N, C-alpha and C positions, 0 to 999 in steps of 0.2 A: 557555583560548583555543586549542583544538586546531586551529581553522580560521582563524587570524588572516590576513587579507588574501587568503584563498582565494576563488575565484569558484565559487559553487554555484548550480545551476539546479534549481528545484523546481516541478513542475507540479501543478495542483490545489491551489494555495497559498491559496485564498480561504477555506477552512474546514477543519475536521476535522484529519485526519492531516497533510495538506499544510501547513496553517497552523502547526500545532504544530511541525513539522519546520523550516519556514522560520524561525520565531521562535527556535528553539534554535540553528540554525546562525548566525543573526545575533548572538545573545547570546555566541557563542563566537568572534566576530571576523570571520566571513565576510562577503563582499559577496554578497548573495542576490538572484538574479533570480527573482521570484515570479510565476508565470504562471497564468492562469485566464481563464474567460469571464465570471466574476462580478466586475464592476468595483467594486461596493460592498463585496464581501467582501475584495477586494485592498486597498482603502482601509483597511479595519479591520485587516488584517494589518500594514500600515504603522503605523497608530496604536498597535497593541499592541507594536510592536518597540522594543527598546532598542539596536538596532544598525542596520546599513545594509541596507535592503530596496528594491530597484528593481522596479517592477511592469511587467508586459507583458501585454496582452490576448492570449490564445492559445487557439484551439480545437484541441485535440489530434487531432481527426478530420481536420484539414487539415494535410498534410505541409508545405505552404508556410508555415503559421503556426509550425510547430515549427522549421523551418529559420530563419525570421526571428528567433525567440527565441534560438536558439543563436548565430547570427551576431552578433546585437546584444551578447550577453553577452561574446563573445570580442573583438569590436571595441572595446568600451569598457574592457575590463580586461586584454586581452592573451592571453586563453585561458580554458579552463574546467577546473576541478580536480575537480568532482564533479557528478553529475546524479542527481536523484531523480525517476524516471518514475512518478508517483503518480496523476495525474488519472484520474478514472473515476466511474462511477455504477453502479446496479444492473443496468442493461441490460433487455432484453426478458424478461418474466416467464413467457412461454408455455412449456408443456411441448413436448418434441420432436415430439409428434404434432399440435401445433397451431401451432407457430411459423411465421411467414411469412418468406420470404427477406429482406425489408427489415429486419425486426427482428433476424434473425441477423446480417446484415451490419453493421447499425448497432452492435450490441454488440461484434462483433469489431473494428470500426474504433476504437471508443472504448477498449477494454480491452487489445487485443493489438497491432493495427497501430500504434497511437500509441506503444507502447513500442519497437517495432522502429525506427520512424523517429526517436524520441527518441535512441536509440543512434546510428543512422545519421548524423544531422546534428550530434551532439555530438562524435563521435570525431575528426573532422579538427581540432578545436580542443583536443583533450586529449592528442594525441600529444606525447611528450616532457615531459609534466608529471609531476613526481615525485609518487607516491602517488595518481595519477588513479584515480577509482572511480565506478562506476555502480551504483545500487540501483534495482530495479524492485519495484513493489507487486504481489504475487500475493495469495493468500488461503488460508485453511483449506479453502475450497471446491475447491481444486485437488487435494485428497487423495482426495475421493470425493463421492458424491451425498449430499444431505440438508442441506447447509449453505447452499444458494443455488439460484436458478433454473438450469436446464441451460446456457443460453448463457453465463451469467456463469462458471459452474464450468469449462466447456471453455476459455473465454478465459484464465482464470487458470491453468489447467494449461498452456496454451500459453506463458504468461509464464515459467513455471518452466523449460520446455525451451528457450525462447529464451534465457534467462539462461545456461544451460549452453553452448549453441552460441556465444553471443556471447563468453563467457569464453574459449573455445578460440580463436575468431577473433582476439580482441584481446590475447591473451597476448604476442604478438610486439611489441606497443607498450607493454607493462607497464601495461595498463589492466585493473583488476580489475572483475568484474561479478558481483553477487550479488542476491538477492531477499529480501524480507521477506514473511512470511505472517501477516497479522493474523487474530485470531479475532473475537469479538463486541466491537467497539470502539464506544464511545458517541459516534457521529457522526450526521450527518443523512443518510447514504447510504441507511439503511433507510427512514426516513420519506419521503424524496423518491422512493424506488422505488415507493411506494404513492400518490404524488401527494397527500400530505397537505397541507392548507392550512397556512400559517405558524402560525396560532393553535393547531394541533394537534401541531405538530412537537415541542414541548417535552414534551407528554404522552407522545408516542410514544417519545422518548428515555428518559424516566423508566421507561416500561414495559420497554424493552430492558435498562436497567440492573438492574431488579429481577429480570428473567428470567435474565440472565447470571450473577447472583450464585449461583444454584442450579443452573446448567447445566454448571459446570466445577469442577475441584478448587480453584482459587484463588477464594475466595468474595468477589469484588468485581467490579464492572464494569470492563472494559478502557477505558483512556483514550487519547486521541491521543498524549499524551506517552509512553506505553509504547512506541508504535511509533517515535516520534521518537528515543527513546533508542537503539533498535536500529539505526536508519538511520545515526545519527551514529557509532555504533560501527563499522558496516560501512564507512563512509567514512574512518575514522581509521587512524592508523598501527598501532593495536592489532590491527587486522584485516588486516594486510599479508600474511598467509599464507593468506588466505581468498579463493577465487574459484570461481565456478561452483556455488555452494551457496545455501542459503536458511535463514533463521532463522524458526522458528515462534514467534510471540508471541501466544499464544492462551489463557493462563491454564490450560493443560492440557486444553482442550476436546477435543483429538483423542487423548488418552491411551488411550481405550477407552470402552466402554459404561458407563453410570452405575454399575452394580454393581461395576466394577473399582476405583472409588475412593470410593464412598459405601456404608458398611456398612449403611445403612438401606434401600438399594434392593435389590429382589429380583433375583437372577440365576439362571442354570441350576443352579449348584452349591448355592446357598442353597436353591432349591426342592427339590432332591434330598435335601439334608440334612434339610429339614423333613419330607419324606415318610418318610425312613428313621427319623427320630425318632418319628414318629407310629406307625410299625409296631412299634417296640420298646417 
């Protein structure tokens, strides 16, 4: 019960990583304010919880919605102890030579500006709270190209730098700010990015799970609870000496090209060895 009677705000709590994290916080004694635009999903989060979950409709592209969420949580409980700025989606899939301004701005509003204002409107209610912590969802896509569409990757890289800047700004109030970088996690973010109908979403998630088992050193698909574990750690007293940094939770996806961890995969040195062996 690391978070007994603590007030925690989680955005994007209707499904996936957000839901898993909200449920885990509630199971450890927190009063969780679960926010999303998906009312049915929020109702399911409440139904799945064995703790206290309060739901609030919130479109994180609206700063007014974010402020209302933070103000309500503080008014009803006396303050906010931790915030998980998690809400998001895949964003515009167009390449940089084809993307339109509207698609770029929509992606940045959803994935980057929402985090900035999640911090902005939570902080007045976090000052003076012992152990206050903020965690932002970035991504392996922030490390380099190839993991996601361009706009998504740029926004998630921005989240990493925002996390560092916010950690510096808020140190005077003893508020820690960190990020988590998920790899391929088996949620509906991928299937919804491709506008899959609901009847195909489960097949899409199964395909992602199968693919991810062979795409990384840890030979299993990532689960929302893997990220929830990391978020709760970053918000806990065990991470009290951590701020301005990020946890990669990716099954080793970013450790290097496949041949760096898979002896069956050909790499440059293996190819040279084969040539040398054939010549001798």
